[in-house]
C-alpha positions as CSV (number, residue, x, y, z in Angstrom):
1,X,17.1,59.2,14.9
2,X,16.2,55.9,16.1
3,X,18.0,53.4,17.8
4,X,17.9,49.8,18.3
5,X,19.3,48.0,21.2
6,X,20.4,44.8,20.5
7,X,22.8,42.7,22.9
8,X,26.5,41.8,21.5
9,X,28.9,38.8,23.0
10,X,32.7,39.2,21.7
11,X,35.3,36.7,22.4
12,X,36.9,37.0,25.6
13,X,40.2,38.4,24.3
14,X,38.7,41.1,21.9
15,X,37.0,41.9,25.6
16,X,39.8,42.1,26.7
17,X,41.6,44.2,24.3
18,X,38.2,46.8,24.6
19,X,38.8,47.3,27.8
20,X,43.0,47.8,27.9
21,X,42.3,50.8,25.2
22,X,39.0,51.8,27.0
23,X,41.3,52.5,30.1
24,X,44.6,54.3,27.9
25,X,42.4,56.2,26.1
26,X,40.0,57.3,29.3
27,X,36.8,56.4,27.0
28,X,33.7,54.3,29.0
29,X,34.6,50.2,27.4
30,X,30.5,50.8,25.6
31,X,31.4,53.8,23.5
32,X,35.0,51.6,22.8
33,X,33.1,48.6,21.5
34,X,31.4,51.4,19.3
35,X,33.0,52.9,18.0
36,X,35.2,49.9,16.5
37,X,32.0,48.1,15.7
38,X,30.6,51.3,13.6
39,X,34.4,51.3,11.7
40,X,33.6,47.7,11.0
41,X,30.9,47.7,9.5
42,X,31.3,50.5,7.7
43,X,34.5,49.1,6.0
44,X,32.4,46.2,5.0
45,X,29.8,47.9,3.6
46,X,31.6,50.1,1.4
47,X,33.7,47.2,0.1
48,X,30.9,44.9,-0.6
49,X,28.3,46.3,-0.4
50,X,26.0,45.4,2.5
51,X,23.5,46.2,4.4
52,X,22.8,45.9,8.2
53,X,20.6,43.1,6.9
54,X,23.6,41.2,5.7
55,X,24.8,40.8,9.3
56,X,23.1,38.3,11.4
57,X,23.4,40.2,14.6
58,X,22.0,42.9,13.5
59,X,18.8,41.1,11.6
60,X,18.3,39.3,14.0
61,X,16.1,39.4,17.5
62,X,13.8,38.0,20.6
63,X,10.3,38.4,20.6
64,X,9.5,36.5,24.0
65,X,12.0,34.5,23.4
66,X,11.3,33.5,20.2
67,X,13.8,34.5,17.4
68,X,12.7,36.6,14.7
69,X,13.9,37.9,11.6
70,X,13.9,42.2,12.1
71,X,14.0,42.0,7.9
72,X,11.4,40.2,7.6
73,X,9.6,41.6,10.1
74,X,9.6,44.8,8.8
75,X,9.4,43.9,5.1
76,X,6.2,41.9,7.0
77,X,4.6,45.6,8.5
78,X,5.3,47.4,4.7
79,X,2.9,44.3,3.1
80,X,0.6,45.2,5.5
81,X,0.9,49.2,5.6
82,X,1.0,50.2,1.9
83,X,-0.1,46.4,0.2
84,X,0.9,46.0,-3.3
85,X,-0.6,46.7,-6.0
86,X,-2.1,43.4,-7.8
87,X,-1.9,42.7,-11.4
88,X,-6.0,42.5,-12.9
């Protein structure tokens, strides 16, 4: 399974709570945050039938300091790789 790398900016209060939870559970901070984010996203996707593309943090990235839309980038790739069949 391939994973994408991203930068996550947390509210200072949430980060403080995550650090406390990580210390209490004797787990790495990264693991605690990843588990919480995964649980949150799974609940949102189940209740609202959303995809990760509906979450801006997962849909946007930076390439050469320019903001890109990953969904559009992937769509462009698919269009080049598998061009749509034209109707004649």
